[in-house]
C-alpha positions as semicolon CSV with decimal commas, in nm:
position;residue;x (nm);y (nm);z (nm)
1;M;-0,355;0,198;17,762
2;H;-0,191;-0,133;17,763
3;A;0,191;-0,180;17,711
4;A;0,300;-0,499;17,480
5;H;0,432;-0,758;17,729
6;P;0,782;-0,817;17,659
7;S;0,768;-1,210;17,606
8;T;0,581;-1,096;17,259
9;F;0,896;-0,881;17,149
10;R;1,126;-1,147;17,245
11;L;0,899;-1,404;17,000
12;L;0,866;-1,192;16,664
13;P;1,207;-1,229;16,530
14;V;1,091;-1,618;16,566
15;F;0,775;-1,546;16,345
16;A;0,934;-1,310;16,102
17;A;1,228;-1,556;16,057
18;A;0,968;-1,805;15,967
19;A;0,760;-1,635;15,736
20;V;1,091;-1,519;15,537
21;L;1,134;-1,915;15,517
22;A;0,802;-1,974;15,374
23;A;0,822;-1,728;15,151
24;C;1,161;-1,817;15,021
25;A;1,029;-2,193;14,968
26;P;0,913;-2,231;14,529
27;A;0,570;-2,345;14,516
28;P;0,501;-2,681;14,307
29;I;0,600;-2,754;13,975
30;Y;0,284;-2,949;13,914
31;K;-0,068;-2,984;13,963
32;T;-0,221;-3,345;14,089
33;G;-0,486;-3,411;13,953
34;A;-0,780;-3,656;14,014
35;S;-0,610;-3,927;13,893
36;A;-0,335;-3,927;14,113
37;V;-0,222;-4,154;14,423
38;V;-0,030;-4,077;14,637
39;A;0,174;-4,408;14,634
40;T;0,551;-4,506;14,691
41;P;0,706;-4,702;14,385
42;T;0,757;-4,985;14,589
43;Q;0,404;-4,998;14,641
44;V;0,295;-4,957;14,284
45;A;0,545;-5,275;14,212
46;T;0,384;-5,487;14,417
47;A;0,068;-5,431;14,252
48;P;0,089;-5,236;13,965
49;G;-0,236;-5,364;13,777
50;N;-0,439;-5,152;14,156
51;F;-0,293;-4,858;14,005
52;A;-0,277;-4,856;13,645
53;G;-0,394;-4,548;13,487
54;S;-0,305;-4,324;13,766
55;Q;-0,143;-4,001;13,838
56;V;0,219;-3,919;13,993
57;I;0,408;-3,719;14,063
58;W;0,745;-3,847;14,181
59;G;1,129;-3,728;14,232
60;G;1,459;-3,876;14,308
61;T;1,815;-3,950;14,208
62;V;1,923;-4,012;13,839
63;I;2,050;-4,397;13,862
64;G;2,090;-4,436;13,468
65;V;1,980;-4,308;13,100
66;S;1,908;-4,535;12,829
67;N;1,835;-4,382;12,488
68;Q;1,544;-4,629;12,271
69;Q;1,423;-4,580;11,893
70;A;1,167;-4,314;11,993
71;R;1,239;-4,301;12,378
72;T;1,465;-4,247;12,649
73;E;1,401;-4,425;12,940
74;I;1,515;-4,250;13,292
75;R;1,578;-4,454;13,570
76;I;1,529;-4,273;13,870
77;L;1,593;-4,369;14,298
78;A;1,337;-4,237;14,427
79;Y;1,286;-4,021;14,746
80;P;1,012;-3,852;14,890
81;L;0,861;-3,458;14,821
82;D;0,882;-3,157;14,991
83;R;0,578;-2,971;14,964
84;S;0,755;-2,792;14,654
85;Q;0,791;-3,133;14,470
86;R;1,104;-3,122;14,573
87;P;1,329;-3,468;14,682
88;R;1,412;-3,546;15,042
89;L;1,732;-3,677;14,984
90;K;1,796;-3,717;15,379
91;K;1,506;-3,922;15,381
92;N;1,504;-4,351;15,351
93;A;1,503;-4,401;14,950
94;E;1,146;-4,566;14,869
95;G;1,185;-4,774;14,529
96;R;1,308;-4,728;14,231
97;F;1,090;-4,638;13,860
98;T;1,149;-4,584;13,537
99;A;1,048;-4,245;13,401
100;V;0,974;-4,297;13,001
101;I;0,957;-3,931;12,781
102;P;0,925;-3,923;12,417
103;G;1,254;-3,865;12,216
104;F;1,602;-3,828;12,254
105;L;1,753;-3,642;12,592
106;D;2,118;-3,617;12,654
107;P;2,251;-3,809;12,932
108;M;2,526;-3,598;12,999
109;N;2,219;-3,305;13,087
110;Y;2,119;-3,598;13,327
111;P;2,363;-3,728;13,526
112;P;2,360;-3,980;13,770
113;G;2,280;-3,813;14,073
114;S;2,087;-3,568;13,968
115;P;1,764;-3,448;14,184
116;V;1,458;-3,493;13,944
117;T;1,089;-3,428;13,935
118;V;0,887;-3,608;13,717
119;A;0,481;-3,623;13,688
120;G;0,308;-3,901;13,454
121;K;0,076;-4,186;13,447
122;L;0,202;-4,512;13,561
123;D;0,211;-4,703;13,204
124;G;0,299;-5,113;13,400
125;T;0,632;-5,243;13,496
126;T;0,941;-5,324;13,357
127;V;1,189;-5,629;13,454
128;G;1,573;-5,583;13,539
129;N;1,843;-5,554;13,777
130;V;2,006;-5,437;14,075
131;G;2,332;-5,550;14,139
132;Q;2,247;-5,956;14,106
133;A;1,873;-5,902;14,222
134;T;1,532;-5,867;13,971
135;Y;1,391;-5,553;14,055
136;T;1,027;-5,468;13,930
137;Y;1,060;-5,091;13,815
138;P;0,727;-4,903;13,781
139;L;0,714;-4,729;13,442
140;V;0,566;-4,375;13,429
141;N;0,495;-4,219;13,093
142;V;0,608;-3,832;13,141
143;A;0,459;-3,604;12,887
144;S;0,665;-3,313;12,766
145;G;0,758;-3,093;12,940
146;S;0,661;-3,255;13,254
147;L;1,074;-3,359;13,383
148;H;1,232;-3,089;13,625
149;R;1,624;-3,166;13,668
150;W;1,684;-2,966;14,007
151;T;1,968;-2,676;14,059
152;P;2,149;-2,669;14,346
153;G;1,997;-2,328;14,386
154;E;1,659;-2,458;14,327
155;M;1,747;-2,751;14,571
156;S;1,857;-2,515;14,899
157;Q;1,602;-2,243;14,822
158;G;1,404;-2,223;15,127
159;H;1,628;-2,385;15,390
160;P;1,846;-2,206;15,639
161;N;2,160;-2,173;15,567
162;I;2,285;-2,176;15,843
163;S;2,620;-2,268;16,038
164;F;2,765;-2,303;16,405
165;G;3,163;-2,375;16,466
166;I;3,378;-2,341;16,707
167;G;3,749;-2,329;16,628
168;V;4,136;-2,211;16,718
169;G;4,319;-1,944;16,478
170;T;4,638;-1,856;16,439
171;W;4,785;-1,525;16,285
172;I;5,161;-1,523;16,106
173;H;5,325;-1,196;16,038
């Protein structure tokens, strides 16, 4: 009978921690269809005709909300998504886009900086301004139930909350 190698036992906590972290990450919230494309808003804005009618799942942070007659437009600064389709806010932004949602959404529920993910179909572009510069925003028609605002708890779920520190303290009596 062979005894277990001592290095195997040293690696056990590492494998256990990895399994726990993987189990804690939420599953993707939207399914990708056959017409889904993997392109950034910047890529779509430069050649919108190549992507017309394609499905996208994009996310980022809310820039602003504008209610129109029968729809709401949310301007979003796009970020790459993780496996759970949450915006990866520590990565570089990938452009801007406008999510078009039927009906009225209260802007107070989507304040600037809120992380969101949308699923929808590309439907051309619209031109707006970023400061003094003209900017082309891809339009994403978002179906009911395909807009998700992430809570702080959801954004941190599955990420380790570990910190290290060195400090000097005093005690007063």
